[in-house]
C-alpha positions in Angstrom: 0.0 -0.1 -0.1 1.9 3.2 -0.9 2.0 5.9 2.1 0.0 8.4 2.6 -0.1 11.2 4.9 -4.0 11.7 6.0 -4.9 15.1 5.9 -7.4 16.8 8.6 -9.9 16.8 6.1 -9.5 12.9 5.1 -13.2 11.5 3.9 -14.9 8.3 6.3 -16.9 6.1 4.4 -18.6 3.3 6.3 -18.0 -0.3 4.9 -20.2 -3.6 5.8 -19.7 -4.4 9.3 -19.6 -8.4 10.6 -20.5 -10.5 13.5 -18.4 -12.5 15.0 -19.7 -15.1 17.9 -17.2 -17.3 20.0 -18.6 -20.4 21.2 -16.9 -22.8 24.5 -16.8 -25.9 23.1 -15.6 -27.7 25.9 -12.0 -29.0 27.0 -9.6 -30.8 24.7 -7.6 -33.6 25.6 -4.8 -31.3 26.8 -7.5 -29.6 29.2 -7.5 -26.5 27.2 -10.7 -24.8 26.4 -11.8 -25.5 23.1 -13.1 -21.5 21.4 -15.1 -22.4 17.8 -15.6 -18.8 15.7 -18.7 -18.1 13.9 -18.6 -14.8 11.6 -21.3 -13.7 9.6 -20.5 -11.0 7.3 -22.7 -8.2 5.5 -23.6 -6.6 8.3 -25.1 -3.0 7.3 -22.8 -0.3 9.2 -25.7 1.9 10.0 -27.5 -1.3 12.0 -27.6 0.2 15.8 -25.4 -2.0 18.4 -28.5 -3.3 20.4 -30.0 -4.6 17.3 -26.5 -6.5 16.1 -26.4 -7.7 19.8 -29.8 -8.9 19.4 -29.3 -11.1 16.2 -26.4 -12.7 18.0 -28.9 -13.5 20.9 -31.1 -15.0 18.5 -28.5 -17.0 16.8 -27.0 -18.4 20.2 -30.4 -19.7 21.0 -29.7 -22.0 18.0 -26.1 -23.1 19.2 -26.0 -26.1 21.9 -22.5 -24.6 23.1 -21.8 -21.5 24.9 -21.5 -18.3 24.1 -18.1 -16.8 25.2 -18.1 -13.3 23.0 -20.4 -11.1 20.4 -18.2 -9.1 18.2 -19.2 -6.4 16.1 -16.5 -5.5 13.3 -16.9 -2.0 11.9 -14.7 -1.2 8.5 -14.0 2.0 7.7 -12.6 3.3 4.3 -10.2 6.4 4.9 -9.6 8.6 1.8 -7.2 11.5 1.7 -8.4 14.8 0.2 -7.3 15.7 -2.9 
């Protein structure tokens, strides 16, 4: 990627977000917790945090494993002004 000097008037454009849920899938042979992750892409960047969390909770109800975390990953494209 080219080295860019960002100016104070750099524009920010929200891109699609993602939802990532981590599950506790029990203990492995070595006694460590087995963690599995499910990711869901194309989450509307304008969706409210509580709405994304509620969707995560609904998806959790469909799983047999306990949830460790629900994470929203936001992406923003930065463009330097011309």
